[in-house]
TIMARVO-159680 format. One line per 2 residues: number of its first residue (from 1); their letters; for each residue x, y, z of N, C-alpha, C. Coordinates in Angstrom, 3 decimals, always signed. Atoms other than C-alpha are relative to their C-alpha. Example, Ala and Ser with C-alpha at 12.3 -4.5 7.8 and 13.67 -1.06 7.14 Angstrom:
% residues 2
1	as	+0.890:-1.190:+0.000:+12.300:-4.500:+7.800:+0.900:+1.200:+0.000; -0.820:-1.190:-0.060:+13.670:-1.060:+7.140:-0.770:+1.090:+0.730
***
This chain:
% residues 285
1	ma	+0.845:-1.195:+0.000:+0.000:+0.000:+0.000:+0.880:+1.244:+0.000; -0.780:-1.225:+0.155:+1.075:+3.618:-0.453:+0.640:+0.440:+1.304
3	ng	-0.548:-0.448:-1.276:+1.611:+4.224:+3.263:+0.983:-1.000:+0.598; -0.951:+0.989:-0.480:+3.889:+1.219:+3.594:-0.655:-1.160:+0.727
5	ht	+0.719:+1.080:-0.660:+1.200:-0.984:+5.206:-0.029:-1.214:-0.911; +0.034:+1.241:+0.782:+1.452:-4.591:+4.055:-0.872:-1.017:+0.700
7	ep	+0.838:+1.052:-0.541:-0.910:-7.508:+4.512:+0.665:-1.342:-0.216; -0.543:+1.332:+0.185:-0.025:-11.154:+4.960:-0.612:-0.653:-1.218
9	pg	+0.536:+0.694:+1.168:-0.548:-13.553:+2.058:-1.435:-0.461:+0.239; +1.385:+0.443:-0.087:-4.250:-14.250:+1.427:-0.901:+0.943:+0.751
11	vt	+0.799:-0.959:-0.748:-5.407:-11.282:+3.519:+0.087:+1.348:-0.696; +0.021:-1.306:+0.650:-6.490:-8.017:+1.960:-0.532:+1.032:+0.972
13	am	+0.479:-1.085:-0.850:-7.254:-4.640:+3.459:-1.519:-0.017:+0.107; +1.457:+0.022:-0.007:-10.900:-5.262:+2.583:-0.553:-0.886:+1.121
15	nl	+0.537:+0.862:-1.055:-11.258:-8.059:+5.151:+0.785:+0.067:+1.295; -0.683:-0.232:-1.262:-8.924:-6.764:+7.851:-0.864:+0.886:+0.897
17	is	+0.753:-0.793:-0.970:-10.543:-5.400:+11.002:+0.984:+0.498:+1.046; -0.927:-0.542:-0.984:-8.577:-3.060:+13.229:-0.387:-0.457:+1.393
19	sg	+0.246:+0.432:-1.370:-8.257:-3.888:+16.888:-1.156:+0.771:+0.634; +1.071:-0.810:-0.575:-10.526:-0.987:+17.866:-1.360:-0.386:-0.541
21	af	+1.271:+0.393:+0.603:-13.244:-1.957:+15.396:-0.403:-1.402:+0.464; +0.278:+1.355:-0.452:-12.930:-5.591:+16.475:-0.567:+0.015:+1.423
23	qa	+0.528:-0.134:-1.360:-13.470:-4.568:+20.113:-1.458:+0.440:-0.038; +1.361:-0.518:+0.074:-16.594:-2.638:+19.157:-0.978:-1.072:-0.463
25	rt	+0.906:+1.007:+0.559:-18.067:-5.533:+17.157:-0.181:-1.193:+0.931; +0.058:+1.206:-0.834:-17.285:-8.234:+19.700:-0.265:+0.289:+1.471
27	rl	+0.182:-0.420:-1.390:-17.693:-6.236:+22.940:+1.065:-0.603:+0.921; -1.138:+0.456:-0.790:-14.309:-7.470:+24.120:+0.918:+1.187:+0.257
29	sa	-0.893:-1.100:-0.347:-12.006:-5.072:+25.950:+1.393:-0.255:-0.555; -1.387:+0.145:+0.441:-8.425:-4.403:+24.927:+0.746:-0.981:+0.908
31	ka	-0.640:+0.927:-0.946:-7.338:-6.259:+28.081:-0.366:-1.443:-0.322; +0.437:+1.353:+0.342:-9.425:-9.301:+27.106:+0.665:-0.473:-1.286
33	lr	-0.645:+0.377:+1.259:-8.021:-9.280:+23.578:+1.466:-0.359:+0.208; -1.400:+0.330:-0.284:-4.483:-9.226:+24.927:+0.114:-1.363:+0.679
35	ly	-0.015:+1.289:-0.692:-5.271:-12.143:+27.248:-0.250:-1.142:-0.982; +0.333:+1.074:+0.942:-6.866:-14.202:+24.473:+1.085:-0.173:-1.054
37	rd	-1.150:+0.114:+0.904:-3.951:-13.401:+22.198:+1.113:-0.806:+0.658; -1.089:+0.681:-0.714:-1.452:-14.545:+24.821:-0.310:-1.480:+0.218
39	kg	+0.396:+1.395:-0.215:-3.447:-17.749:+25.399:-0.216:-0.762:-1.311; +0.151:+0.654:+1.291:-3.647:-18.467:+21.676:-1.427:-0.201:-0.450
41	ll	+1.399:+0.162:+0.372:-7.431:-18.154:+21.504:-0.408:+0.906:-1.158; +0.304:-0.985:+1.048:-7.659:-15.034:+19.336:+1.292:+0.723:-0.361
43	vp	-1.277:-0.581:+0.415:-4.381:-14.278:+17.628:-0.244:+0.885:-1.222; +0.195:-0.858:+1.177:-4.415:-11.264:+15.262:+0.581:-0.649:-1.247
45	vh	-0.497:+0.593:+1.246:-4.066:-12.372:+11.669:+1.143:+0.828:-0.581; -1.060:-0.853:+0.541:-1.763:-9.458:+10.999:+0.369:+1.077:+1.016
47	vd	-0.519:-1.118:-0.791:+0.414:-7.047:+12.979:+0.866:+0.836:-0.934; -0.708:-0.858:+0.940:+1.607:-4.081:+10.927:+1.456:+0.187:+0.451
49	py	-1.405:-0.094:-0.405:+5.416:-4.121:+10.937:+0.469:+1.431:+0.244; -0.424:-1.386:-0.127:+5.567:-0.305:+10.825:-0.555:+0.650:+1.264
51	nr	+0.609:-0.683:-1.145:+3.104:+0.838:+13.487:-0.470:-0.963:+1.104; +0.353:+1.049:-0.955:+2.438:-2.469:+15.335:-1.494:-0.080:+0.279
53	yr	+1.438:+0.145:-0.144:-1.315:-2.091:+14.906:-0.391:-1.448:-0.274; +0.457:+1.380:+0.149:-3.127:-5.388:+15.262:-1.293:-0.031:-0.799
55	yy	+1.178:+0.166:+0.842:-5.723:-6.610:+12.796:-0.539:-1.426:+0.103; +0.692:+1.295:-0.072:-8.262:-9.403:+12.906:-0.753:-0.222:-1.306
57	se	+0.756:+0.317:+1.209:-10.180:-11.184:+10.181:-1.491:-0.068:+0.303; +1.454:+0.097:-0.137:-13.911:-11.261:+9.575:-0.398:-1.330:+0.630
59	gq	+0.338:+1.322:-0.518:-13.903:-14.962:+10.375:+0.223:-0.154:+1.490; -0.253:+0.094:-1.432:-12.650:-14.301:+13.907:-1.084:+0.654:+0.846
61	vd	+1.064:-0.663:-0.755:-15.715:-12.277:+14.882:-0.868:-1.034:+0.711; +0.850:+1.029:-0.616:-17.829:-15.405:+15.487:+0.730:-0.711:+1.140
63	da	-0.764:+0.635:-1.075:-15.029:-17.007:+17.521:+0.051:+0.903:+1.231; -0.063:-0.941:-1.118:-14.742:-13.870:+19.650:-1.322:+0.032:+0.759
65	rl	+1.312:-0.016:-0.652:-18.469:-13.818:+20.324:-0.247:-1.310:+0.755; +0.139:+1.283:-0.685:-18.387:-17.530:+21.185:+0.811:-0.015:+1.294
67	in	-0.831:-0.083:-1.210:-15.531:-16.941:+23.639:-0.717:+0.809:+1.073; +0.717:-0.857:-0.940:-17.550:-14.162:+25.243:-1.130:-0.756:+0.687
69	ml	+1.116:+0.758:-0.572:-20.547:-16.453:+25.722:+0.489:-1.116:+0.919; -0.521:+1.088:-0.825:-18.474:-19.344:+27.054:+0.589:+0.524:+1.301
71	rg	-0.482:-0.607:-1.238:-16.785:-17.027:+29.553:-1.173:+0.354:+0.905; +1.207:-0.246:-0.787:-20.313:-16.089:+30.626:-0.465:-1.247:+0.732
73	ld	+0.289:+1.275:-0.673:-20.691:-19.781:+31.525:+1.118:-0.408:+0.950; -1.165:+0.274:-0.860:-17.434:-19.574:+33.517:+0.842:-1.167:-0.507
75	mp	-0.839:+1.064:+0.542:-15.761:-22.025:+31.163:+1.459:+0.435:+0.046; -1.424:-0.349:-0.047:-11.985:-22.079:+31.804:+0.588:+0.156:-1.395
77	lh	-0.580:-0.307:+1.305:-9.760:-20.811:+29.002:+0.537:-1.245:-0.701; -0.546:+1.184:+0.669:-8.120:-24.193:+28.391:-1.109:-0.840:-0.626
79	li	+1.122:+0.712:+0.606:-11.543:-25.727:+27.758:-0.549:+0.760:-1.204; +0.420:-0.809:+1.147:-12.503:-22.835:+25.496:+0.913:-0.266:-1.184
81	ag	-0.936:+0.308:+1.083:-9.361:-23.548:+23.488:-0.380:-1.298:-0.686; +0.430:+1.270:+0.576:-10.608:-27.098:+23.015:-1.245:+0.151:-0.842
83	vl	+1.217:-0.253:+0.779:-14.000:-25.858:+21.838:+0.352:+0.644:-1.333; -0.358:-0.713:+1.228:-12.431:-23.488:+19.317:+0.743:-0.883:-0.987
85	ss	-0.767:+0.870:+0.892:-10.182:-26.213:+17.933:-0.841:-1.123:-0.581; +0.889:+1.034:+0.521:-13.144:-28.527:+17.322:-1.033:+0.626:-0.928
87	tg	+1.013:-0.477:+0.944:-15.925:-28.277:+14.779:-1.259:-0.855:+0.123; +1.237:+0.767:+0.136:-19.518:-29.358:+14.258:-0.460:-0.659:+1.277
89	te	+0.546:+0.740:-1.146:-20.808:-32.057:+16.577:+1.002:-0.109:+1.143; -1.009:+0.064:-1.061:-17.506:-32.250:+18.475:-0.051:+1.272:+0.849
91	re	+0.089:-1.267:-0.735:-17.818:-28.577:+19.414:-1.239:+0.009:+0.885; +1.241:+0.059:-0.778:-21.414:-29.069:+20.513:+0.143:-0.948:+1.189
93	aa	-0.173:+0.985:-1.074:-20.470:-32.160:+22.552:+0.882:+0.541:+1.113; -0.902:-0.558:-1.005:-17.649:-30.307:+24.308:-0.727:+0.990:+0.906
95	ir	+0.752:-0.974:-0.794:-19.987:-27.517:+25.409:-1.010:-0.701:+0.900; +0.980:+0.743:-0.799:-22.674:-29.954:+26.549:+0.677:-0.728:+1.162
97	sy	-0.719:+0.733:-1.036:-20.119:-32.019:+28.483:+0.410:+0.935:+1.133; -0.388:-0.962:-1.028:-18.830:-28.939:+30.286:-1.201:+0.390:+0.854
99	we	+1.149:-0.456:-0.768:-22.314:-27.815:+31.265:-0.593:-1.118:+0.855; +0.436:+1.125:-0.828:-23.270:-31.298:+32.502:+0.848:-0.079:+1.271
101	dv	-0.881:-0.004:-1.171:-20.226:-31.130:+34.798:-0.369:+1.133:+0.957; +0.395:-1.132:-0.842:-21.335:-27.699:+36.031:-1.270:-0.336:+0.783
103	ee	+1.263:+0.332:-0.666:-24.850:-28.942:+36.789:+0.220:-1.048:+1.094; -0.307:+1.013:-1.013:-23.416:-31.945:+38.637:+0.651:+0.642:+1.219
105	el	-0.655:-0.696:-1.101:-21.199:-29.672:+40.717:-1.007:+0.831:+0.798; +0.998:-0.809:-0.691:-24.122:-27.356:+41.512:-0.930:-0.875:+0.829
107	as	+0.853:+0.912:-0.753:-26.301:-30.301:+42.534:+0.706:-0.482:+1.251; -0.776:+0.468:-1.140:-23.532:-31.554:+44.788:+0.097:+1.075:+1.079
109	rr	-0.097:-1.093:-0.970:-23.100:-28.161:+46.439:-1.346:+0.266:+0.661; +1.331:-0.197:-0.571:-26.867:-27.930:+46.921:-0.212:-0.959:+1.177
111	yl	+0.106:+0.960:-1.095:-26.761:-31.109:+49.006:+0.870:+0.425:+1.179; -0.903:-0.416:-1.071:-23.791:-29.772:+50.952:-0.587:+1.179:+0.771
113	as	+0.600:-1.156:-0.665:-25.552:-26.480:+51.672:-1.120:-0.431:+0.938; +1.087:+0.509:-0.836:-28.565:-28.372:+52.994:+0.549:-0.655:+1.257
115	yv	-0.608:+0.679:-1.146:-26.314:-30.446:+55.221:+0.592:+1.005:+0.985; -0.587:-1.026:-0.863:-24.479:-27.387:+56.556:-1.092:+0.644:+0.853
117	vs	+1.107:-0.606:-0.746:-27.807:-25.835:+57.527:-0.469:-0.940:+1.099; +0.493:+0.953:-0.999:-28.837:-29.042:+59.304:+0.951:-0.140:+1.177
119	ti	-0.978:+0.180:-1.082:-25.612:-29.156:+61.335:+0.028:+1.168:+0.976; -0.052:-1.152:-0.897:-26.067:-25.696:+62.828:-1.309:+0.226:+0.735
121	tt	+1.240:-0.101:-0.759:-29.575:-26.273:+64.119:+0.273:-0.403:+1.440; -0.231:+0.256:-1.425:-29.917:-26.453:+67.887:-0.166:-1.464:+0.354
123	qr	+0.203:+1.412:-0.290:-31.118:-30.064:+67.793:+0.298:-0.803:-1.265; -0.412:+0.795:+1.160:-29.356:-32.471:+65.427:-1.066:-1.043:-0.317
125	ki	+1.007:+0.954:+0.420:-31.885:-34.497:+63.439:+0.499:-0.779:-1.210; -0.317:+0.803:+1.169:-31.479:-37.339:+60.979:-0.899:+0.453:-1.145
127	tm	+0.776:-0.515:+1.132:-32.557:-35.980:+57.609:-0.037:-0.969:-1.167; +0.012:+1.015:+1.046:-31.812:-39.033:+55.439:-0.750:-1.237:+0.493
129	sv	+0.631:+1.267:-0.339:-33.673:-42.313:+55.324:+1.088:-1.045:+0.208; -0.961:+1.055:-0.299:-31.536:-44.960:+57.047:-0.774:-1.314:+0.114
131	qt	+0.684:+1.288:+0.040:-32.560:-48.552:+56.356:+0.984:-1.112:+0.360; -0.856:+1.152:-0.276:-31.243:-52.024:+57.117:-0.296:-1.113:-0.999
133	rn	+0.185:+1.205:+0.809:-30.717:-55.183:+55.083:+1.141:-0.958:+0.312; -1.019:+1.015:-0.209:-28.714:-58.384:+55.148:+0.894:-0.127:-1.220
135	ld	-0.972:+0.289:+1.048:-25.540:-58.970:+53.125:+0.506:-1.418:+0.186; -0.530:+1.354:-0.061:-24.482:-62.504:+52.272:+1.520:+0.031:+0.120
137	sm	-1.450:+0.145:+0.020:-20.946:-63.735:+52.822:+0.490:+0.162:-1.427; -0.454:-0.332:+1.348:-18.859:-62.572:+49.865:+1.524:-0.067:-0.083
139	ty	-1.424:-0.020:+0.294:-15.431:-63.083:+48.322:+0.281:+1.149:-0.956; -0.357:-1.164:+0.811:-13.810:-59.950:+46.889:+1.439:-0.118:-0.493
141	lt	-1.352:-0.313:+0.465:-10.796:-59.277:+44.724:+0.181:+1.486:+0.271; -0.140:-1.377:-0.447:-9.410:-56.049:+46.146:+1.375:+0.570:-0.297
143	er	-1.266:-0.730:-0.076:-6.700:-53.437:+46.018:-0.102:+0.947:+1.185; +0.002:-0.792:-1.235:-5.707:-51.564:+49.163:+1.111:+1.035:-0.061
145	tr	-0.997:-1.064:+0.058:-3.911:-48.246:+49.467:-0.327:+1.081:+1.015; +0.245:-1.221:-0.765:-3.515:-45.045:+51.482:-0.165:+1.131:-0.996
147	is	+0.332:-0.961:+1.043:-5.023:-42.115:+49.668:-0.713:+1.211:+0.580; +0.671:-1.238:-0.384:-6.346:-38.545:+49.911:-1.376:+0.069:-0.655
149	pe	+1.337:-0.094:+0.592:-9.958:-37.526:+49.160:+0.015:+0.350:-1.488; -0.005:-0.421:+1.397:-9.037:-35.826:+45.882:+0.475:-1.096:-0.947
151	dl	-0.509:+1.076:+0.853:-7.223:-38.927:+44.586:-0.867:-1.254:+0.048; +0.797:+1.208:-0.198:-9.840:-41.426:+45.739:-0.829:-0.399:-1.224
153	pg	+0.785:+0.425:+1.169:-12.201:-41.328:+42.699:+0.851:-0.638:-1.091; -0.881:+0.566:+1.012:-9.294:-41.964:+40.355:+0.489:-1.383:+0.381
155	fi	-0.442:+1.324:-0.456:-8.059:-44.861:+42.482:-1.102:-1.036:-0.194; +1.103:+0.952:+0.145:-11.498:-46.509:+42.501:-0.162:-0.416:-1.452
157	qd	+0.161:+0.309:+1.420:-11.799:-46.265:+38.728:+1.164:-0.836:-0.526; -1.175:+0.725:+0.498:-8.232:-47.405:+38.011:+0.070:-1.407:+0.593
159	sc	-0.009:+1.296:-0.659:-8.499:-50.229:+40.525:-0.985:-0.954:-0.667; +0.999:+0.837:+0.683:-11.670:-51.522:+38.863:+0.520:-0.498:-1.344
161	er	-0.522:+0.392:+1.309:-9.989:-51.527:+35.464:+1.071:-1.083:+0.125; -1.024:+1.027:-0.201:-7.108:-53.584:+36.856:-0.605:-1.310:+0.492
163	lm	+0.570:+1.197:-0.607:-9.320:-56.013:+38.776:-0.986:-0.732:-0.901; +1.043:+0.631:+0.811:-11.988:-56.680:+36.148:+0.494:-1.200:-0.798
165	pl	-0.465:+1.200:+0.720:-9.876:-58.994:+33.942:+0.261:-1.182:+0.938; -0.248:+1.057:-0.971:-8.865:-60.945:+37.045:-1.310:-0.614:+0.485
167	ae	+1.292:+0.489:-0.472:-12.482:-61.218:+38.181:-0.606:-1.011:-0.971; +0.540:+0.931:+0.993:-13.380:-62.986:+34.931:+0.528:-1.415:+0.211
169	rf	-0.575:+1.331:-0.263:-11.114:-65.871:+35.984:-0.711:-0.720:+1.134; +0.661:+0.589:-1.166:-13.251:-66.434:+39.067:-1.513:+0.198:-0.061
171	gg	+1.448:-0.027:+0.166:-16.758:-66.415:+37.666:-0.605:+1.349:-0.285; +0.510:-1.335:+0.309:-17.047:-62.680:+37.008:-0.630:+0.682:+1.202
173	wa	+0.623:-0.804:-1.058:-18.820:-59.996:+39.014:-1.157:-0.764:+0.630; +1.088:+0.684:-0.705:-21.198:-61.333:+41.663:-0.722:+0.946:+0.951
175	gs	+0.650:-0.973:-0.874:-22.517:-58.146:+43.236:+0.493:+1.399:-0.291; -0.308:-1.419:+0.189:-21.829:-54.470:+43.735:+1.443:+0.323:+0.381
177	lt	-1.315:-0.531:-0.356:-18.476:-52.710:+43.722:-0.064:+0.569:+1.409; +0.013:-0.413:-1.401:-17.559:-52.060:+47.346:+1.341:+0.616:+0.380
179	ti	-1.197:-0.689:-0.472:-15.077:-49.576:+48.801:-0.063:+0.084:+1.513; -0.006:+0.088:-1.461:-14.180:-50.232:+52.442:+1.048:+0.960:+0.559
181	yh	-0.884:-0.999:-0.604:-12.621:-47.548:+54.660:+0.561:-0.548:+1.303; -0.650:+0.544:-1.188:-10.115:-48.974:+57.133:+0.475:+1.101:+0.945
183	se	-0.264:-1.164:-0.844:-9.283:-45.493:+58.410:-0.618:+1.215:-0.688; +0.700:-1.182:+0.506:-10.722:-42.032:+57.963:+0.785:+0.683:-1.111
185	vn	-0.586:-0.749:+1.109:-10.058:-40.226:+54.695:-0.568:+1.409:+0.066; +0.477:-1.377:-0.080:-10.238:-36.445:+55.068:+1.075:+0.952:-0.497
187	ed	-0.913:-0.993:+0.544:-8.529:-33.197:+54.125:+1.308:+0.079:+0.773; -1.201:-0.071:-0.818:-6.018:-33.528:+56.969:+0.883:-1.235:-0.132
189	nd	-0.758:+1.255:-0.015:-4.992:-37.156:+56.565:-0.401:-0.906:-1.154; +0.286:+1.093:+0.919:-4.681:-39.817:+53.914:-0.549:-1.160:+0.823
191	ge	+0.576:+1.143:-0.693:-6.712:-42.883:+54.827:+0.240:-1.281:-0.764; -0.194:+1.297:+0.630:-6.450:-46.586:+54.120:-1.335:-0.497:-0.542
193	ve	+1.224:+0.354:+0.708:-9.009:-47.739:+51.581:+0.220:-1.309:-0.740; -0.057:+1.259:+0.744:-9.782:-51.146:+50.074:-1.169:-0.047:-0.974
195	ng	+1.019:+0.004:+1.046:-11.626:-51.302:+46.779:-0.171:-1.420:-0.509; +0.183:+1.406:+0.316:-13.223:-54.639:+45.940:-1.102:-0.315:-0.991
197	ip	+0.990:+0.559:+0.919:-15.048:-56.488:+43.170:-0.409:-1.370:+0.528; +0.437:+1.323:-0.455:-17.190:-59.407:+44.425:-0.005:-0.988:-1.160
199	va	-0.074:+1.017:+1.046:-16.670:-62.636:+42.479:-0.826:-1.212:+0.385; +0.925:+1.112:-0.202:-18.815:-65.728:+42.035:+0.680:-1.258:+0.517
201	ap	-0.679:+1.253:-0.344:-16.209:-68.470:+42.510:+0.977:+0.200:+1.144; -1.028:-0.095:-1.048:-13.915:-69.264:+45.441:+1.353:+0.361:-0.602
203	vd	-1.298:-0.453:+0.483:-10.434:-67.760:+45.135:+1.093:-0.518:+0.930; -1.194:+0.393:-0.748:-7.167:-69.340:+46.239:+0.956:+1.189:-0.025
205	pa	-0.896:-1.157:-0.007:-4.953:-66.435:+47.394:+1.284:-0.221:-0.782; -1.224:+0.287:+0.745:-2.004:-68.195:+45.742:-0.158:+0.299:-1.488
207	ev	+0.251:-0.275:+1.414:-3.670:-67.541:+42.386:-0.069:+1.492:-0.303; +0.147:-1.450:+0.158:-3.710:-63.772:+42.929:+1.325:+0.671:+0.327
209	aa	-1.278:-0.691:-0.188:-0.633:-61.594:+42.512:-0.232:+1.460:+0.371; +0.061:-1.424:-0.369:+0.025:-58.135:+43.973:-0.073:+0.848:-1.274
211	pa	+0.553:-0.624:-1.215:-1.340:-55.537:+43.976:-1.368:-0.524:+0.419; +1.312:+0.534:-0.351:-4.537:-57.616:+44.054:+0.076:-0.838:+1.274
213	nv	+0.136:+0.797:-1.217:-5.690:-59.250:+47.298:-1.322:-0.748:-0.047; +1.260:+0.717:-0.159:-8.436:-61.651:+48.347:-0.575:+0.346:+1.372
215	lv	+0.690:-0.316:-1.243:-10.969:-60.579:+50.987:-1.274:-0.828:+0.065; +1.222:+0.777:-0.229:-13.610:-62.974:+52.331:-0.698:+0.584:+1.218
217	ep	+0.746:-0.607:-1.105:-16.262:-61.275:+54.435:-1.175:-0.883:+0.389; +1.165:+0.769:-0.445:-18.910:-62.983:+56.567:-1.295:+0.735:-0.343
219	ay	+1.295:-0.648:+0.182:-22.606:-62.271:+56.288:-0.165:+1.080:+1.063; +0.215:-1.124:-0.910:-23.590:-58.960:+57.855:-1.428:+0.508:-0.145
221	ei	+1.144:-0.895:+0.117:-26.636:-56.910:+58.646:+0.568:+1.408:-0.031; -0.544:-1.344:+0.150:-25.995:-53.344:+57.538:-1.090:+1.058:+0.174
223	ay	+0.820:-1.209:+0.047:-27.485:-49.940:+58.163:+0.561:+0.858:-1.119; -0.500:-0.734:+1.160:-27.297:-47.768:+55.079:-0.899:+1.175:-0.353
225	ar	+0.708:-1.143:+0.576:-28.284:-44.467:+53.518:+0.309:+0.021:-1.491; -0.174:+0.019:+1.458:-28.811:-44.347:+49.764:+0.181:+1.436:-0.510
227	is	-0.310:-1.351:+0.450:-27.290:-41.369:+47.965:+0.121:+0.065:-1.521; -0.087:-0.251:+1.438:-27.170:-39.835:+44.506:+1.455:+0.228:-0.421
229	ka	-1.344:-0.257:+0.532:-24.172:-39.275:+42.271:+0.539:+1.334:+0.514; -0.452:-1.306:-0.479:-24.036:-35.622:+43.344:+0.438:-0.063:+1.452
231	qv	-0.334:+0.096:-1.422:-23.890:-36.637:+47.004:+1.265:-0.813:+0.257; -1.191:+0.824:-0.187:-20.938:-38.987:+46.434:+1.250:+0.857:+0.196
233	rf	-1.192:-0.850:-0.077:-18.509:-36.056:+46.227:+0.377:+0.320:+1.445; -0.508:-0.453:-1.295:-16.320:-35.147:+49.177:-0.016:+1.536:+0.026
235	pq	+0.396:+0.560:-1.296:-17.200:-33.519:+51.568:-1.485:-0.315:+0.130; +1.431:+0.240:-0.082:-20.895:-33.912:+50.680:-0.328:-1.399:+0.523
237	il	+0.261:+1.391:-0.359:-20.651:-37.676:+51.186:+0.031:-0.216:+1.512; -0.118:+0.173:-1.449:-19.824:-37.174:+54.864:-1.352:+0.060:+0.700
239	qa	+1.326:-0.071:-0.607:-23.455:-36.348:+55.566:-0.588:-1.392:+0.175; +0.593:+1.329:-0.069:-24.525:-39.907:+54.757:+0.665:-0.841:+1.088
241	yd	-0.687:+0.733:-1.073:-21.845:-41.384:+57.035:-0.490:+0.478:+1.371; +0.470:-0.536:-1.275:-22.913:-39.052:+59.851:-1.410:-0.491:+0.319
243	ev	+1.384:+0.407:-0.213:-26.555:-40.002:+59.351:-0.084:-1.463:+0.437; +0.047:+1.425:-0.344:-25.890:-43.755:+59.478:+0.512:-0.230:+1.418
245	yq	-0.536:+0.179:-1.347:-23.703:-43.532:+62.592:-0.930:+0.601:+1.060; +0.968:-0.591:-0.927:-26.262:-41.232:+64.237:-1.167:-0.959:+0.232
247	wl	+1.112:+0.948:-0.112:-29.002:-43.769:+63.502:+0.397:-1.189:+0.872; -0.467:+1.123:-0.813:-26.936:-46.624:+64.957:+0.060:+0.387:+1.478
249	dd	-0.092:-0.460:-1.378:-26.295:-44.576:+68.083:-1.392:+0.143:+0.619; +1.366:-0.170:-0.507:-29.965:-43.689:+68.448:-0.661:-1.347:+0.286
251	eg	+0.601:+1.316:-0.162:-30.899:-47.380:+68.111:+0.747:-0.868:+1.002; -0.777:+0.772:-0.951:-28.247:-48.514:+70.575:+0.717:-1.175:-0.635
253	lt	-0.645:+1.085:+0.750:-26.486:-50.658:+67.952:+1.490:+0.277:-0.148; -1.455:-0.124:+0.041:-22.747:-51.325:+67.693:+0.536:-0.389:-1.369
255	pa	-0.619:+0.388:+1.290:-20.767:-51.256:+64.404:+0.801:-1.289:+0.153; -0.684:+1.291:-0.035:-19.391:-54.711:+63.576:+1.176:-0.066:-0.958
257	ar	-1.088:+0.002:+0.986:-17.031:-53.846:+60.724:+0.149:+1.402:-0.553; -0.318:-1.327:+0.524:-15.558:-50.927:+58.808:-1.099:+0.498:-0.951
259	pr	+0.994:-0.572:+0.917:-17.863:-48.533:+56.900:+0.412:-0.196:-1.446; -0.271:+0.255:+1.420:-18.160:-48.909:+53.157:-0.982:+0.721:-0.899
261	ei	+0.871:-0.514:+1.062:-19.590:-47.513:+49.957:-0.292:-1.147:-0.949; +0.429:+1.088:+0.870:-21.592:-49.994:+47.889:-0.614:+0.626:-1.245
263	yf	+0.423:-0.657:+1.249:-21.914:-48.824:+44.273:-0.816:-0.981:-0.836; +0.885:+0.936:+0.694:-24.930:-50.512:+42.706:-0.447:+0.506:-1.368
265	gd	+0.472:-0.568:+1.257:-25.614:-48.167:+39.775:+1.115:+0.182:-1.009; -0.974:-0.324:+1.051:-23.909:-47.327:+36.491:+0.449:+1.434:+0.221
267	fs	-0.429:-1.326:-0.444:-21.914:-44.408:+37.840:+0.253:+0.933:-1.177; -0.370:-0.869:+1.119:-20.635:-43.096:+34.497:-1.221:+0.488:-0.765
269	aa	+1.188:-0.371:+0.768:-24.097:-43.044:+32.918:-1.026:+0.760:+0.839; +0.990:-0.610:-0.891:-25.930:-41.652:+35.966:+0.027:+1.514:-0.074
271	gp	+0.099:-1.440:-0.126:-27.166:-38.090:+36.218:+0.252:+0.411:+1.442; -0.334:-0.466:-1.361:-26.442:-35.921:+39.290:-0.961:-0.479:+1.071
273	nd	+1.002:+0.355:-1.002:-29.692:-36.882:+41.026:-0.379:-1.470:-0.017; +0.274:+1.438:+0.038:-29.667:-40.599:+40.159:+0.682:-0.691:+1.175
275	ev	-0.574:+0.738:-1.124:-29.128:-42.923:+43.115:+0.979:-1.049:-0.510; -1.059:+0.891:+0.493:-25.894:-44.893:+42.701:+0.727:-0.748:+1.107
277	cd	-0.899:+0.499:-1.043:-24.464:-45.754:+46.116:-0.711:-0.085:+1.350; +0.440:+0.117:-1.390:-25.282:-47.012:+49.600:+1.197:+0.226:+0.909
279	ia	-0.995:-0.186:-1.049:-23.243:-45.679:+52.513:-0.412:-0.932:+1.129; +0.449:+1.091:-0.864:-23.267:-48.727:+54.768:+0.985:-0.267:+1.134
281	vp	-0.791:+0.416:-1.152:-22.065:-49.835:+58.199:-0.577:-1.314:+0.528; +0.450:+1.248:-0.645:-22.314:-53.488:+59.355:-0.155:+0.222:+1.509
283	fn	+0.206:-0.215:-1.440:-23.660:-53.734:+62.913:-0.430:-1.287:+0.685; +0.468:+1.091:-0.848:-24.417:-56.091:+65.774:-1.248:+0.430:+0.745
285	r	+1.212:-0.275:-0.801:-27.816:-56.283:+67.409:+0.222:-0.488:+1.439
***
């Protein structure tokens, strides 16, 4: 051009949009544009080598508006980058997946808020339904470890994936996935946890190699509270444990074995409010 301004290959002055005009059209501030540039979300298609003015293309207007809307949903920038790099149904799926996670988190916090309110009342009351049932004697293939609350979900999932092929050698699954707590798991201390798959056939411990173990439990009567997927999250899940132990105390009953989570539902396919787990404590009458 006559003033020394040059455009990159394939870009003409007719489809360049100055930074100021781009801000006006997209309602993004100069600060936001700098941030999105630095994060690689909205990189100017051209920076004038003479005056360092930044220019955007017409095609970036829709991306800028999409970023603005996704930020309105509090989507983190790294997830927005994934949305922008995808197209069509993949882009739609990424947005839906993020919002499903948000709704699950909100549902979980809703349960926690309700529990917090119940704990500050002058008279502690049981707010969950606590029931009893009998459990048959069961043989489990297990893995045992010390772990923190934040690492626990990953351990349960990874442990299941390692144990499932082994379970097929002993008749396959014969009940619900069970996670037994041998010591308390909380924000201050790692706890000892044993994750187990019940199997149909007897197991000779000599046939099982580390890190797998064999656990044979006797028949028990249990007190339990049934919870949803949203309530499984820590610390929300503590409410169910408190409710079961409170019920046992009120009934004058003594725990007979360590507390456990019994996962009877399809956890991955469940929605936030779908019941998936029993918080259970074996007891003696």
